[in-house]
C-alpha positions in Angstrom: 5.7 -13.3 -13.3 7.0 -13.1 -9.9 6.3 -11.1 -6.7 8.8 -9.6 -3.6 7.3 -8.2 -0.7 8.7 -6.0 1.6 6.9 -6.2 5.1 6.5 -3.9 8.0 9.4 -0.7 6.8 9.3 1.0 10.2 10.0 4.9 10.0 9.8 7.8 12.2 7.7 10.5 10.0 6.2 14.0 10.6 3.2 13.1 8.0 -0.1 14.5 9.1 -2.8 17.5 8.8 -2.0 18.7 12.1 0.8 21.2 13.1 1.9 19.5 15.9 2.1 16.2 13.7 4.4 17.4 11.8 6.5 18.7 14.9 6.5 15.5 16.8 6.2 13.1 14.4 5.1 9.8 14.9 5.7 6.1 14.0 4.3 4.7 10.4 4.6 1.2 8.5 4.9 0.8 5.2 4.1 -2.8 3.1 6.0 -2.8 -0.5 4.8 -5.5 -2.5 6.1 -5.5 -6.2 5.0 -7.9 -9.3 7.6 -8.2 -12.3 9.5 -11.2 -14.4 12.1 -12.7 -12.1 12.5 -15.7 -14.5 15.6 -14.4 -16.1 17.5 -13.5 -12.2 15.7 -17.0 -11.3 18.8 -18.5 -14.2 21.5 -16.1 -13.8 21.6 -15.9 -10.0 22.6 -11.7 -10.9 21.1 -9.0 -8.8 21.4 -6.8 -12.1 19.1 -9.5 -13.7 16.0 -8.9 -10.7 14.0 -6.2 -8.7 16.8 -5.3 -5.9 15.1 -5.2 -2.4 17.5 -2.6 -0.9 16.3 -0.4 -3.7 12.8 -0.3 -3.1 13.6 0.0 0.8 15.6 2.9 0.0 12.5 4.4 -2.2 10.4 4.0 0.8 12.8 5.4 3.6 13.4 8.8 1.2 9.7 9.2 0.6 8.7 8.5 3.8 11.2 11.4 5.2 9.5 13.9 3.3 6.4 15.8 5.4 2.8 15.1 3.9 -0.4 16.2 5.1 -1.8 12.9 3.4 -1.1 9.5 3.7 -2.7 9.3 -0.4 0.3 11.1 -1.5 3.3 9.7 0.1 1.5 5.8 -0.9 2.1 8.0 -4.4 5.4 9.2 -4.5 6.7 5.4 -3.8 4.6 4.3 -6.3 5.7 6.9 -9.2 9.8 6.3 -7.9 9.6 2.7 -8.1 8.0 2.5 -11.8 10.5 5.1 -12.8 13.7 3.7 -11.4 12.9 -0.3 -11.5 12.1 -1.2 -14.7 11.3 -5.0 -14.6 8.6 -4.1 -12.2 5.0 -4.1 -13.8 2.8 -3.7 -10.9 3.5 -2.2 -7.2 1.2 -1.9 -4.2 2.0 -0.1 -1.1 0.5 0.5 1.9 1.1 3.5 4.3 0.3 2.7 8.0 0.3 5.4 10.8 0.6 3.6 14.1 -1.4 4.9 16.8 -2.9 8.3 14.9 -4.6 11.0 17.0 -7.9 10.4 16.7 -10.8 10.2 19.1 -10.4 6.5 20.1 -8.3 3.5 20.5 -7.2 2.7 16.7 -4.2 0.8 16.5 -3.2 2.0 13.1 -4.8 3.5 10.0 -3.7 3.0 6.3 -4.2 4.1 3.3 -3.2 1.6 0.1 -3.0 2.4 -3.5 -1.9 0.3 -6.9 -0.3 1.2 -9.8 0.8 -1.1 -12.6 2.8 0.1 -16.2 
C-alpha cells in the first residue's frame, strides 16, 4: 500500500449558503490523500501503473467549480469521482477548507473532511 497526498490545492469558488457567497466567491484550499497499491509502478516506472496525481488535481478543480451550498456536498463529489475514475485507489480522504469564512470572529478557515473506501 502507498499514499499520495496533494496538499493545499488552491481554488476560487462560489460555495456557501448565503446568496452573496454565490456572487462574490472566496478562496478555498483542498487537501486530498489517496491510498492504493503502488508496488507495480515502483517497478515499472510507468504512469499507467500508478495513481496519476494530475488526474486527481483535475477532479478537485472541476468539482470545486460547481457551486454548492455545503462543503460536505463538494467533498462527497470529489470522493465519488476519485473512486470511480481511478481504480487503483482503495481509500481517499478529502478536506475542503473555506479561507476567511464569513462568520462572526477572526477565523482563518473552516474545513470539512470526509473519507471513503472501496
